[in-house]
N, C-alpha and C positions, 0 to 999 in steps of 0.2 A: 167647329163653332157654328153658330147660327148667323146667317148673312142676309143682308138686303142687297139686291142686285139693281144697279143703275141701268135702265134699259132706255135706249133711244129709238128702238125699232130696227137698228142696223145689225149686221152680222157679227160685228166685234163684241158688242155687249151680250148678245145671246150666246156666243161661243165662250165668253168669260164666265157666264152663268153655268154653262155645262162643265167647264174645268173646275169650278168650285166643288161640284159633286164628285168629280174624279179624284180630287184631293181630300175627300172626306168631310167636306163642309155641307151644311144644310141651308139651302135658300128658303127663307120663310116669307119674304115679301119682295115686291117689285116697286121701284120708284122711278118717276119720269117727270121731266120739266117740259112744258109746252108754251107756245107763244101766248101773249096776253089777249090776243084776238083770235077767235076760232077761225075766222076767214083768212088769216095769215098762214101761209104754208111754210115759209122759211124766214128765219131771223138772220140779221147780220151779226152773228154771235161768234166770239172767239172760242167758246166753251162747249156749246151744245149743238147737236144735230136735231133739227125739228122737221125735216122733210118727212112726210108720211105720218105725222103725229096723230092724224085722225084715226088711224088703225091701231095705235098702241093700246087703246082701251080694250081691244079684243084679247090682249095678252092675258088679262086676268082670267077670262073664261078658258083660254087654251091651256094655261098652266095650273089652274085651280088655286092660285095664290092671290092674296090681296094686293091690289095695285094702288099706290099713293101717287097723286099727281098734283102739281102746283104750277101756276102760271108764272112766267118769267117777268118780273117787274123791273129788275136792274139792268144795267148796261155794262159794257166792257170798260169799266172806269180805270181799274188798275191793270195796265197792259204790260208791266214789267214781268220778267220771268219769275222772280220771287213774289210771294203773295202773303199778306197779312190782312186781318179783318178790315174791310173797307166798306163804309156805308154807301149804299146805292149801287154796289157792284153786283153783277148777275150771279157771282159765286155765293153771295149771301142768301139767294133764293134756294140754292142747294143746301146750305146750312140749316135754314128754317125747315125745309122739307125733311131732312134726315133727323133733325131734333124731334119732329112730330112723329116720325116712324119709330124712333127709339122710345118715345113715351108710350106709344101703343104696343110696342114689343120690347119690354125691358130686357129680355134675354138676348137681343141682337148684339153681336160683338164685332161684326165685320161688314165692310162695304166692298162689293165687287164692281170693277169698272173695266172698260175695254180699251184703255189707252195702250198704244203700241210704241210710238216713237215721239209723242208730243210731251216734252217736259212741261209745257204750259198747262196742259190738262192734268198731268200727273201731280204736279206740285200743288195745284189747287184742291184736288181731291184729298191729298194727304194733309193739307192744312185744315180742311174741314173735319177730317177724321180725327186729327190730333186734338182739336178743340172739343170734340164730342166724346172723346175717349173710345174711339172705334179703331179697328185695324183695317188698313187698306189692302185689298187683295187685287193684284194686277198681274194675272198669270200670262197675259199677252205681252207684257212690257219687254221690249228689246229682244224679241224673238224674230228669226228670219221671216220676212213677209211671204216669200214663196212657200216656205214650209207651213206657215200659218194658214194660208189659203188652201193648201192641199189637205191639211188636217180638218179644216172646216168642212170641206166637201166630203172627206172620208167619214166624218161624224154626222153626216146627214143634216148639215145646216143648209136649208133651202132658202136662199135669199136672192132677190131680184134687184136689178138696178132701177132706182127711181129718180136719179139725177146724174147727169154727166157734165163734166167741165174740163175736158182735156183734149188735146190734139189726138185725132184717130178715133175718138168716140163720137158716134153720130146718134143724136136723140131719136131720130126716126127709125134707126136700125137697131139700136142696142138697148133702149129702155124696155124694161120688162123681161130681158134675158137673165137667166140664172147665172150665178158665179161659176157653176160648173161649165156652162156653155161659153162663158167669157174668159176662162182661165188661159187658153192658148193665146188669145188676142192680147190680154193684159201682159203676158210675158213678152210678146213681140213688141208692144209699146214700151215696155221697160228697157229692152235691149236697144231699141232704136232712138228713143227720146228721153230715157231716164225716168219714166213714170213709175209711181209706186204701185206694186201689184195689189196691195190691200187698200189703196186709195188714201193713204195717210197724208198726201198733199192736197186733198180735196178734189182729186180727179173724178171721183164718183161717190154716190151715196147709195145705200141699199136698204131694203125692207125685208125682214125675215118673215117668211110665211110658215115655216115649220122647222122644228129643231127638237133634240131629245127632251128638252124641258116642257114641250107642248104635249102633255100626257092626256089631255081631255079634248083635243081638237086641233084643227089647223085652219089657216086663213086661205080663202079662195077669192081671187080677183076676177072681176068681170071684164075690165078693159083699162086703157091708159089714156091720159091727156098730158098733151105737151106742157260833313263832320268836324267834330272838334279834334284837336291834336291830343295824343295821349293813348295809353293802352286801353283797349276794350276788347270784348269778345269778337267784335267784327274784325279785329286784326289777328285773331288767334288762328294758327295753322294746324297745330298738332298738340295732343295732350296724352301724356303717359299717366295711367291710373295704376299705382302700385298698392297691392293689398298684402297685409301680413298673413291673412288666412282667406283663401278663396271661398270658404263657407260664408264669409261676410259680404259676398258680391251683391246679393239681393238688396241688403240694407244700404250699402255704399252706392249702388246704382240708383236707388230711389232718391237719395239725397242729391246725387249728381244731376238727376233730371229736374230737380226743383230749381237749380241755380244756373244751368246752362241755357242759352237761347234756343228756342224751338226752330227759328229760321236761320239758315246758313250756319250751323254749328261746326266746330272743328272736328277733324277725324281723331280717332282715339285707339290706343292699344291698352289692354288690361292684362297684367300678369301678377302672380304671387311671388314675392321676394322676401328675404329676411329683412325686417325693419327693426329699428331700435326699440327697446322695451317701452311699452306704453304708447307706441305710435302705430295704430292699426291701419292707417291709410296715408299715402303720400301722392301728391300731384306734381307733375312736371309739365309746364305749359310753354310752348314755343310761340312767340308773337312775331309778327312781321313788321319790319321797319321800312317806312316808305323812302324810296330814293330821294336825295336832295333835289334833283331836277324836278321830280313830280311834285314835291312839296312847294317849290318856288312857283310852279305853274298852277298850283292848287288843283291838281288832278286827283281823282279818286284812286284808292289803292286797287291795284290789279289783283283781285282775289276772287276765285271762282270755287264754288262748292258743289259737289255731287252728293245729294242726300236723298236716296231712294228708300222710302219707308214701306212701299208695297211689297208684299210677299209675291215672288214670281219665280220663274225658272232661270232667271238671268244670273244673279249673284245673291249672296245673303243680304237680306234687308237690314236696315238700321232703324228700328222702331224706337225712336228716342232722339235726344239732342246730341247725336254723334253721327258724322257723315262717313260715306265710303271713302271720299278723297277731298282734299283741299289743295287748290293750286294758287300759288302766290310767288311773284317775282321769279318766274321761270322754273319753279320746283313744284312737284306734286307730292304731297304727303298723304300716303294711303293709310287707311285704318288697318290695324292688325287683323289679318285674315286667318280664321280658323276653319277647319274642314267641315263646314255645314252644308248639307244639301239645301239649295235655295228654296225649293218648293215646300219642303216640310220643316226647314230650320232645325234639323236634328243632325247629329254626327252619325257617321256610318257605323254599322254594327261591327263588332270584332270579327276578323277574318278567321275561318276555320283553319287556314294554313299557318296561323301563328301571329305573334305580335309584330314581327318584322313586316309581314305582308299587310297588316293593318296600318302600320306606319307608312308604307308605300302608298296605299290607297288614300290615306288622309293627306299625305304630302302632295300627291297629284291633284286631289280635289281642291286643295288650298291654292296651288299654283294656277289652276284653271280659273278660280275666282279672281285671283290677282290680275290675270290677263283680261277677264271680262270687265273689271272695273277700270283698268288702264285704258282699254279701247274706248270706253264710254267717256273718258275725259281727254280723248285724243292723244294718247300716248301708247306705249307698248312695253309690257313687262319684260319680254324676252330681249329687246334690243335697246331700251332707253332707261334701264334701271341704273341709278347712280350708286345705291347702297341698299343692302338688305340686312335686317336684324331678324334672325331666326331663333325664336324661343323654343326650347325643347323641355318637355316635362322630364322629371327625374326618371320615370319609367321609360320614356322614349330614348333618353340619352344612354341609359344603362343597356338598352337593347341594340345599341349601334345605330340609333336614329340619324346621327349626323352624316354618316356615310350614305344612308338611303336618301336623305334630303339633298345631299350634294349630287348624287347621281340624277335625281329628278331635275335639279337646276341645270346640270350639264346637258340633259336631254332637251330642256326648253331652250337653252342657248344655241344648241346645234341646229334646231329646226323650229322656227316660230310656230309653224302650222300644227305641231303636235298638240298644242294647248287647246285646239278646237275640238279635241276628242277626249272623252273622259276615260278611255281605256289606258291603263298604266303601261308605259313603254316597257319593252323587254329588258332594257338596260337597268331600269329601276327595280324590276322584279329580281334580276340577277344580283343586284346589290343587296336587296332584302334577304335573299337566300344566303348570300355570303355572310351577312351580318348575323343571321340566325344559326349559322353553322349547319345548314341543311346539306344533305347528300348531293353530290354533283349531278347524279342522274335526275333527281327530283327537280333541282334548279334548272337543269337543261330542259326538262319537259315543260315547266312553267314558262321558261323563256321562249321555247318554241311555240307554245300556244299563244303567248302574247305577241310574238313576232308575226304569226299568222293573222291575228286580229289587226295588228298595226298595218301590215301589208295590205289587208283588205280595205281598211278604212282610208288609207292614203291613196290607194289606186282607184277606189270606187268613187271618191268625192272630188276629183280634180280633173282638169282638162289642160291641154297644151295651149301655148300662146297662140298658135295658128288657129286652133278651134275657137278661142275666145275672140279672135279678130274677125272670124267669119260671122257676118250678121247682115241684116237688112233684107233677107229674103221675104217673100210675100206672106200674106196672112194665111192663105190656104196651106202653104208648106208648114207654117207654124202649127196649124191645127192638126196636120197629119202626124207631126212629131211631138205630140203633147207629152207622151210618157218620157221622152228623152230630154225635155227641157227642165231648167230650174235647178238641176242637181249641182252645177258648178258656180252658180251665181251667188255672190255675197252682197248683201245690202250695204250701202255706204256707211251707215252707223255701226256696222260690224267689222269694218275694215280698219286695221291699225295703220297709223300714218307710216309712210315710207321713211327709212333711215339709211343714210349712205353708208355709215360705218357703225356697226352695233357696239354698244358699251359692254364692258365686262365689269360688273359691279363688285365692290368690296362686300364680303359676307362676314358677318359677326354672329357666331353661335353662342347663345346664352342658355345655360341650364337653370331652370327655375323649379320650385317644388310643385306648382300646379298652375293650370290654365283654365279659362272659363269653359263651362259645360263639359268638363272632363276631357278636353281635346289633348292630343299628344303633342301637338306643335302649333305654333303661330308664326306667321310671316308678316313682317312690316316693311314694305318697300318705300323708298324715296326715288321718284322718277324725274326725268327731264320732261318739262312741259313742251312737247313738240308743237303745240298749237300757239304757244306764246312767242316763240322765236324760230327763225329759220334753222334748218338742219345744220349742225356744225361742220366745219371743214374737215376734209379727210385727214386722218392721222398718218404719221410717218411710220407707225409700227409695222413690222414685217408681216404679222399674221393677219392683218386686215381689221383687227379689232381696235377700238379706241382704248388707250391705256387710261390710267387714273388721271382725271382732269383736275385742274385747280378747284373746280366746283366740288368734286368728290372729296378732295383732301380737306378743303375747308369744312365741308359738311361733317365729316367724321371727327375732325379735330374739335368741332363744336360739341359733338356728342360726348366725346371723352371729357370735355370740361364740364358739361352740364349734368353728367351722371351723378346722382346724389344718393344712390342706394347701393349697398354691397351686393353685387350680382357676380355670378361665376361665368366668365366668358371662355368658351372653347375647352373647358376642363370640367370634370365631374368631381364633386367633393365627397362622394360616398366612401365608406370604408373598403379597403382592399381585402379580397379573400386571402386567407392564410395559404402559404405555399405547402403543398403536400410533400412530405419527405419519405424516402424509401424505408419501409418498415424492416426491422430485424426479425428473423425467423423465430427466435426464442423469446421475443418481447411481446407482452400483451399490448394490444392497441388501445391504450387509455389516453385520456386527454392530457395526462401528465407527461407521457412519453412521446406522443405523436400529435401532429396537427390534423385536426379534422376539417373537412370542408364546411363552409357556412351553409346553413339551410337556405332554400330558395326564397326569393322574394315573391310576393303575390299581391293581387289586387283585391280589395274589399269594396264591393259596390253596395251603396245604400240607396233605397228608393222608397218614397211614400206613395207611389202610384201616380204622382203628378210631376215630380222632378226626380233627378238622379244625381248622385254624387259618387265620386270614386276616391278611395284612399289607398296609397301604396304602403303595404306592410313589408319593410325591408327584411333582409336576412337576420338582422339583430333585433327586429321588432316583435311585438306580441299583440294579440287582440286586446282591446281595452275599450271601455266606455269613456268618451271624452267629457260627457256631461249627461245629466238625466234627460230622458226623452220628453218630459213635460216641464213646463216652466211656470213661474208665477208671473202674473200680469198686473202692472200698475198703470192706471189711467191718469194722465196728467194733461189738463187742458192747456193748450198753447194760448188760446184766447178765452176769455170768460164766456161760458155758454149763454146763449141768448134766447133759444126757443126750447120749450119743454112741452111734452104731451102728458096729459093726466087722464087716466081711465080708471073706472071702478067696476065692481061687480054689478050684475043686473039688478034692477029694482030700485026702490027709493030708500032702502035700508041705510046706506052709507052716504046719503045726500048731504047732510050737515058737514061730515068730515070732508067730503069732496069739495064743497064750496069754501071751506076753511083753507084747504091747501091751495086752491086756485087763487083765492084772494091774497094769501101770503106771497105766492110767487109773483103775482102781478104788482102788488103794492110795495112789499118790503124789498124784493129782489129785482124789481123792474124788468121782469122777463115776459116775453110773449108766450102765451099759453094756448095750446091746441087741444080741443076736446072733441068727442064724438058728437055727431049732429043732435042726438037726443039730449045730451047734456048741455049743449049750447043753449037750447031753449030754457032749460032749468036755470042756468046761470043768468040769463036775461030776466027771467021771472023773479029771481032773487035780488035783483037790483045791482048786480056787480057792474063795475066799469067795463064797457065793451071795447075800449080803445085797444087793448092788448089781448083780446080774446078772439080766437079764430076757430073755424071748423073746416070740414072738407067733405067732398062728395065721393061716392064710390069710384068714379072715374079718376079722381085725383089721388087715390090711396097709393098708387105706384110711385108717386113723387114724394111721399112723406119722408122717406129716409134721407133725402138730400137736403132737408130743411131742419129736422128735429135733432137737437143735441142729445137729449136723453128722455126716458119715459118714466113716469111715476105711476105705479100700480097700487090700488087700494082694494084689498080683499084677500082672497086665498090664492092657491096655486092656479085655479082656473083662469084668473085674470091674466097671469103671465102667459098661459097658453093662448088666450085671446089676443094678447099683444103680439105674440109670435105669428099668429094667423093674419094680423093686419099688415105685416111687412113680409111680402112674399120672398124677398131676397135679403137685402141688407137690413139689419135692425139696429137701432141705436142702443146704447147701454140702458139697462132697466134697473130701477131701484124700487123694491116692493115692500109695502108696509103690511104687517100682520093684522088683518081685520077679518079673517075667515075662520073656518072651523078647525082645520089642521095646519095648513100653511107651512109645508115642509120647505118651500123655496122662499118664504117671506121671513127674513131674519130681522128686519128693522122694526122696532116698536113704534106704534103710532103716537103715543103721548109725547115722544121726543122728536116729532117729525121736523120741527124747525131746525134743531141742531143737526139732525141727520142730513137734511137737504143742504144746509150750509157746508157741511163737510164734503158733500158730493160736488158742490159748486166750486169751493175754494181749496179742497184737498186737506187731508189730515194725516197721510202716511207717506213713507218713503222706503225705498229698498237700500239696504246697507251696501249691496254689491254694485249698485248702479249710480251714475251721476249724470247730470245734464249740463250742457254748455249754457251760458247766460242767455244766448239767443233762443234756446229751447225751453226756458223756464216758464212756469205757469203764470197766470194773471196776477198772483200775489208776490211775484218776484223770487219764488223758490221752487224747488222740485217736489213739492207735496202733491199727492194725488190720492186716489182711492184704489183699493185692490178690487179686481174684477175676475170673474170666472167666465171663460169662453165655453158656453154649454153647446155641445155638439148637437146638430140636427141631422135628420135623415131626409135625403131627397128620394121621393117615391114617385114612380111613373107607372100608370096603368096602360098596358098595351093589349088591345082587344085581339081576339083570334083572327088570324089572317091579315092583320095590319102590321106595318113596320114602324109607324110613328106613334108616340104616346097619345092616348085619348085624354088623360087628365094628369096633372102633376101637382104634388103636394110637398110641403116642407113640414116635417114632423119633429116636435121637441121631445115628446115622451115615448110613444110607441106606435107601431102599425100592427094591427091584429087581423088575422084571417081566421074565421070560425065557421061553424056549420049553420049558424043562424037558427031558424025554426025547424030545420030538417032533423029527422030522427036518426039519420045515418051519420057515421063518422066522416069527418072531412078526409079527402084524399088529395094531398098536395105534394107536388114534386119540388124539391129544393135544389137549386144549382148555385155554385160559387165559381165566379170567373168562367162561366159557361160549362163547368164540369158538374155532372150529376153527383149529389151528395147523399140524399136520402129521400124516402117517401114518408111523409108525415101522415099517420093515421091516428087521429086524436080529435078532441073537440075543437082544437084549433092550434095555431102557432102564432107567436108574436116575435117581432124584432124590436128591441128597445134600445134607447140610448142610455148612457150612464145616469143622466138626469131622470129618465123614466124607470131606472132600475129600482127605485123606492116606491113605485106606483103599482100598476097592475102586475108587473113582472115579479116583484117580490111576493105578491099574493099568490102567484102561480108556482112558487118554489124557486124562483131565480135568485141569484146572488145580488147583494147591494154593492154597487161599484162607485167609487169616488168620481165626481163629475169631471175632474181634471185628467182622468185616465180615458184616453180616446179609444173606445171599443164599441162593438155592436153585440148585444146580448140576444142569443137565440133561446127562447124559452117555450117549450111545448105546453099546451093547455090540456090537462087530463089525457096524456097519451095512453093508448091501449098497448103498452109495452112496459116491461119492468126495467128495461135498460136504456130508455130514452131519457137522458138527463140534460138539464140546461148546460149550455156551453157559452163561452165568451170568445168572440172573434176579433181579429185586429181591424182597425178602422179603414184599411184600404180595400177590403173585400167588396165586391159587387155581387149582390145576390139576386136571384130570380126565384120567385114563388109562383108556380104554375098549376092551374087546375087541369089535370090530364084529360084526354079525350075518353079514357076508360072510367072516369069517375062516375059514381051513381048519380050524384047531384052536383050542383055548383057549390060555391062558397060565398061568404060575405066578408067584406073588408071595411075597416074604419081607420081613420087617421086621427090620433089624439082624441079618440072617443067621438069624433064627428065625421061628417061626410060619408056616412055609411051607405054602401051600395053593393050590388050583387055582381059576382064574377061567374061567367058561364064557362063551359068546357072550352079549353084552349086559351082562355084569358091568362095573362101573366101580370105580376107586379114586380118591377125592377127597383131595387133598393140599394143605395150607396150613401156614403157620408156626404152631407151637403157642404158646399164651400162657405156657407154663411152661418156662423154660429150665433147664439143668443148671448150677448155679454150681459151678465147680471152683476150688479155692484154689491160687494161684500160689506158686511158691517165691520168685521175684524179682518179675517183672511179666509180663503176658501176652505182650508182644513178645519179651522175653529168653528166656522159657521156650520159646516156639514155635521160635525160631531154633536154640536148643540142641537141641531134639528133631529138627529137620531135619538138623542136622549129625550128631547121635549115631545116628539111626536110618537116614537115607538117604544120609549123606555128601554132602549137597547142595552143589553147586558145587565139589566137591573135584577137583583135578587136580594133577599135578606142576607146580611153579612154573617159568615160563619163565626160563632162565638169561640173565644179562646178557652183553653182548659183553666179551671179555677184552682185545682190542687196540683202540687208538684209531683206527687207520686203517680198521678194519672199521666202526666207528661212523660215521666221516665218509662212507664209501662208501654206507652204508645211508641216511643223511640226504640225500645228493645224489640217489640213485635215487628216494627218496620225493618230493623236490621236482620232479624231472623228470617223474615220473609224474603228479603233481598238475597241472602246467602242461599236459600233453597232454590230460588229462581236461577241463580248463577250456576249451581250444580246441575240443574235440569238442562240448562243451555249447553253445558259441557258434554252431557250425555248425548 
């Protein structure tokens, strides 16, 4: 994704910007906040570093990126940990600046920040991102500081100290020194006085002079100078989201996000379970009841929430109103953890060693995430778990996943430190091999290799108690032993609390049809909050572990009572394979006489190039289509539309019709009308009331989509293309009136425009197979709407020779055309799909068209006509110098590259929807893929009826004079006899 990086000038923000590139993101802009007065060097701010802000302006020249800066006018008004929009707070300066950046760069999707351990900063950045629809990227969050500092140095982050404020740091001695020079001393101060190696406690501030992002220069310095009672979401602790079909997760999650609070939401687990007929979703919410003593003393509910929305390498982020963990009344309810890689938020690829090894890897990744979250809320997964619910998908359970997960849990309980390493322990791999029926020697080899890795990781990263107690030696000795330091130190926020006697939790295994993101398993722990109460007294059990406590018994008895859906715990409900019987020698092996083994189960993966789903086909199942790949779309307004844009074809030809429509919408329908600047003057000259009439400037065109409900087009197809070009990304629904020459896309007759517009505003159609709740009904109190067609667009990017970034980007509704222009030679164009060479085009040109454009230039060049609801890309050659180069239709997920090779005689010319024509030189490429933003056009009847009416009206498709019937009976008889005789002769010829 494209990212704006928050830069303060320090090492952390610059390293965060570098990690964004490492994880595949593109930083397109920088943002910085500075004091209100240029003479002020440092503010008393809880949020921002401003030391050295005078040099941050040079970062734009060093990186070659635009730098946006804003002065800080607010103060640290809201000083609590949680944050919501507060007028006059310094966080609102950040909100205003990022909103301005997003306006200038509409394609920006993320914000990178350098927070390491400060929840205060992280929560405020996440709050701003949530309000602006951005993703927070915090790749430094909760990483070991010693390792972070070493990684910064290894990645050539050249930063110097510009402020010191800690014991052992002398401004006359250490200011101006680089972090590489200071690393041994910082480690020494950490061991002696508990200082933070990365300066997270304000021990020092830095200024970055050079880093990998500085591609155009570096900075050189000359010198230095010194509530109410009752249930509410604020009392919610945990929520179960049960779905009848995991394919509905996207829709259910969207509705979930609309109703749950964005601040301090409860943790959540989501699984697919069999629900009663007609019940697609079920919620099970656990609320906390305040103890009577706290109620009498009017004390607030002791509820803490860990809600990290930033994508990092710590644990999976929760981008939405669901938290990683909620602590209340001594219990920690952790969200259901699935095996996601935190940095990429994707599940691990299947292991080549088989399904069981994939289960082992996913189980261990899940337990490591559970431990990371538990430590962050001051608990421990290995030693303080009261109960675990382990959800196994059907595929996982059938492959012996319960035994593999149990082995992983046993390994975690036996040694808490193993969860600090992502390497799967040998015992877990052995359990996976046993579950898969692998040969003993293979299992032994895997276990041996895993044991070697485990031995190496445990021996190389630990030190004895005597070694840890040896400290306090001089700074010179520390500097001499730089390479030996830091490997055994663990930051305080990464240390789990000490537990006198570890708990052994009750584990419940539940087999479910499917889990989110195709995961094989999900673990939902309930922990003891070690920070809320002192460690429990030692148990009398002989093995040293705490047995089931009253807290555990009460917890799981509550779960048994509150379970409201039919799930299968610890057993699988699949059909059993028939038992093979010994065959008789003289008997035929038929189904009637013998039992045959059932065929193997398999997975069917489905992907559209953006998301992936997986379906288990059991031994008794078959391949089938569950529903058509395309759907009909009905638009129903939840609120009456208020703002409409009206555009017309060029010239004054349709000015009377334009003014008539604008006046009707403003006067009769009381709507706000937006017109183009040239038409605004025409409306004013015509004497229309200007109270509801608006226009826009070219700079404001990027904001139109967020205000306009729908667009009215007057003219032909070219007006719709013009409307598509006005909205670079999202475009509102378009209703078009036929006032042009052909008008294939304009199905609405203008004489009835008042009735047509009222049907758009108030609705006139419904779908027999769909129904809406009363809360979702339209402004007229019913579910009436209008049918729309989501017309696919193409996203086209020109990349010049030798460049890696696009030079220009276009959204195309009809087609993109590459041709020879005025050159007398054939074009020579290389075509690639998904990076694979397909063919070399030697023709007058080549075009890639959408289904909407299939009835335009493409059909004139011999391409097929494709229904607009069929998502596809048409490749049509233009006068190819080959008899076997025929048009083809490609699926919509392909990504194509059309490149002018270095060996071409001449370049080529490219145009987009007949406009923006420009020349391509040798080595230039155009990358084409399906756009995420379609053009929704409002149908008069429905998408199929309108399309065939346009084919008949514009092309006279399939029209010919009707064949006349025979007038005499004897002629009919003779014709039938001749047909029969000819059919018999053809049959005899076929037999020969």
